[in-house]
PAMIKE-252316 format. One record per residue (C-alpha): z, y, x; residue in three letters; residue number from 0. Coordinates in nm, 2 decimals, always signed. Example, Ala and Ser with C-alpha at 12.3 -4.5 7.8 and 13.67 -1.06 7.14 Angstrom:
BEGIN
{{+0.78; -0.45; +1.23}; "ALA"; 0}
{{+0.71; -0.11; +1.37}; "SER"; 1}
//
This chain:
BEGIN
{{+5.82; +0.91; +2.72}; "MET"; 0}
{{+5.84; +1.23; +2.51}; "THR"; 1}
{{+5.64; +1.55; +2.53}; "VAL"; 2}
{{+5.96; +1.72; +2.66}; "LYS"; 3}
{{+5.97; +1.47; +2.94}; "ASP"; 4}
{{+5.61; +1.55; +3.04}; "VAL"; 5}
{{+5.69; +1.93; +3.02}; "VAL"; 6}
{{+5.98; +1.89; +3.26}; "GLU"; 7}
{{+5.81; +1.65; +3.50}; "ALA"; 8}
{{+5.49; +1.85; +3.53}; "LEU"; 9}
{{+5.65; +2.20; +3.51}; "ASN"; 10}
{{+5.44; +2.30; +3.20}; "LEU"; 11}
{{+5.48; +2.62; +3.00}; "LYS"; 12}
{{+5.55; +2.57; +2.63}; "VAL"; 13}
{{+5.36; +2.82; +2.41}; "TYR"; 14}
{{+5.43; +2.69; +2.07}; "SER"; 15}
{{+5.51; +2.38; +1.85}; "GLY"; 16}
{{+5.86; +2.33; +2.00}; "THR"; 17}
{{+5.96; +2.12; +1.69}; "ALA"; 18}
{{+5.72; +1.85; +1.83}; "GLY"; 19}
{{+5.87; +1.82; +2.18}; "LEU"; 20}
{{+6.03; +1.49; +2.09}; "ASN"; 21}
{{+5.71; +1.32; +2.00}; "LYS"; 22}
{{+5.62; +1.01; +2.19}; "GLU"; 23}
{{+5.34; +1.02; +2.44}; "VAL"; 24}
{{+5.12; +0.71; +2.47}; "THR"; 25}
{{+4.85; +0.84; +2.70}; "GLY"; 26}
{{+4.62; +1.13; +2.77}; "GLY"; 27}
{{+4.27; +1.25; +2.70}; "TYR"; 28}
{{+4.07; +1.52; +2.88}; "THR"; 29}
{{+3.78; +1.68; +2.71}; "SER"; 30}
{{+3.65; +2.02; +2.60}; "ASP"; 31}
{{+3.41; +1.89; +2.34}; "LEU"; 32}
{{+3.58; +1.87; +2.00}; "LEU"; 33}
{{+3.35; +1.60; +1.87}; "SER"; 34}
{{+3.43; +1.38; +2.17}; "ASP"; 35}
{{+3.80; +1.42; +2.11}; "VAL"; 36}
{{+3.75; +1.34; +1.74}; "MET"; 37}
{{+3.56; +1.03; +1.82}; "GLY"; 38}
{{+3.76; +0.90; +2.11}; "ASN"; 39}
{{+4.11; +1.04; +2.17}; "ALA"; 40}
{{+4.38; +0.79; +2.08}; "PRO"; 41}
{{+4.68; +0.88; +1.86}; "ALA"; 42}
{{+4.98; +0.98; +2.06}; "GLY"; 43}
{{+4.78; +1.12; +2.35}; "ALA"; 44}
{{+4.82; +1.45; +2.52}; "ILE"; 45}
{{+4.49; +1.63; +2.50}; "TRP"; 46}
{{+4.39; +1.84; +2.81}; "ILE"; 47}
{{+4.14; +2.12; +2.74}; "THR"; 48}
{{+4.04; +2.47; +2.81}; "LEU"; 49}
{{+3.97; +2.54; +2.44}; "GLN"; 50}
{{+4.21; +2.79; +2.29}; "THR"; 51}
{{+4.09; +2.85; +1.94}; "HIS"; 52}
{{+4.24; +2.73; +1.61}; "VAL"; 53}
{{+3.99; +2.44; +1.58}; "ASN"; 54}
{{+4.18; +2.26; +1.85}; "VAL"; 55}
{{+4.48; +2.23; +1.61}; "MET"; 56}
{{+4.25; +2.09; +1.34}; "ALA"; 57}
{{+4.13; +1.81; +1.57}; "VAL"; 58}
{{+4.48; +1.75; +1.72}; "ALA"; 59}
{{+4.62; +1.71; +1.36}; "THR"; 60}
{{+4.33; +1.48; +1.26}; "LEU"; 61}
{{+4.38; +1.26; +1.57}; "LYS"; 62}
{{+4.76; +1.26; +1.56}; "ASP"; 63}
{{+4.77; +1.41; +1.91}; "ILE"; 64}
{{+5.12; +1.45; +2.06}; "SER"; 65}
{{+5.05; +1.78; +2.24}; "ALA"; 66}
{{+4.78; +1.99; +2.39}; "VAL"; 67}
{{+4.77; +2.12; +2.75}; "ILE"; 68}
{{+4.57; +2.43; +2.82}; "LEU"; 69}
{{+4.44; +2.45; +3.18}; "VAL"; 70}
{{+4.36; +2.73; +3.43}; "LYS"; 71}
{{+4.62; +2.97; +3.30}; "GLY"; 72}
{{+4.45; +3.00; +2.96}; "LEU"; 73}
{{+4.67; +3.10; +2.66}; "GLU"; 74}
{{+4.63; +3.00; +2.30}; "PRO"; 75}
{{+4.49; +3.25; +2.05}; "GLU"; 76}
{{+4.74; +3.39; +1.80}; "ALA"; 77}
{{+4.62; +3.19; +1.50}; "ASN"; 78}
{{+4.63; +2.87; +1.72}; "THR"; 79}
{{+4.99; +2.93; +1.79}; "VAL"; 80}
{{+5.07; +2.97; +1.42}; "VAL"; 81}
{{+4.89; +2.65; +1.34}; "GLN"; 82}
{{+5.07; +2.47; +1.63}; "SER"; 83}
{{+5.40; +2.57; +1.49}; "ASN"; 84}
{{+5.30; +2.47; +1.13}; "ASN"; 85}
{{+5.18; +2.12; +1.25}; "GLU"; 86}
{{+5.46; +2.08; +1.50}; "GLU"; 87}
{{+5.21; +1.99; +1.78}; "ILE"; 88}
{{+5.31; +2.16; +2.10}; "PRO"; 89}
{{+5.07; +2.37; +2.30}; "ILE"; 90}
{{+5.15; +2.36; +2.67}; "LEU"; 91}
{{+5.00; +2.54; +2.96}; "GLY"; 92}
{{+4.94; +2.51; +3.33}; "THR"; 93}
{{+4.75; +2.71; +3.60}; "ASN"; 94}
{{+4.60; +2.39; +3.73}; "LEU"; 95}
{{+4.25; +2.27; +3.68}; "GLN"; 96}
{{+4.19; +1.99; +3.42}; "ALA"; 97}
{{+4.11; +1.74; +3.70}; "PHE"; 98}
{{+4.45; +1.81; +3.87}; "GLU"; 99}
{{+4.67; +1.80; +3.56}; "ILE"; 100}
{{+4.49; +1.49; +3.43}; "SER"; 101}
{{+4.57; +1.30; +3.75}; "GLY"; 102}
{{+4.93; +1.41; +3.74}; "MET"; 103}
{{+4.97; +1.31; +3.38}; "LEU"; 104}
{{+4.81; +0.97; +3.45}; "TYR"; 105}
{{+5.04; +0.91; +3.74}; "ASN"; 106}
{{+5.34; +1.01; +3.54}; "LEU"; 107}
{{+5.26; +0.79; +3.24}; "ILE"; 108}
{{+5.18; +0.49; +3.46}; "HIS"; 109}
{{+5.48; +0.52; +3.68}; "SER"; 110}
{{+5.72; +0.43; +3.40}; "LYS"; 111}
//
């Protein structure tokens, strides 16, 4: 499954990083604590968070994250968008809470 497949299935908004929409998705990880993501998120995961600052992209790059989903209608900061485009890691968005979109992503990944 690709990031683009997830975007379409979960009706997500694409903010940036469109060059990475064909990346493979191997799982998901939900956390707002950057050190937790650095220590535990698997490569290829979609990271679900409410963090919008540029440090998100540094962690996503370090961990080889396939995409980032921002929750609760939050939008990425301008410098985060620039870094997303540079790293080709999509930033996606939803109005849903982290709990809701996490369950939906889990069900989508495990239904294949």
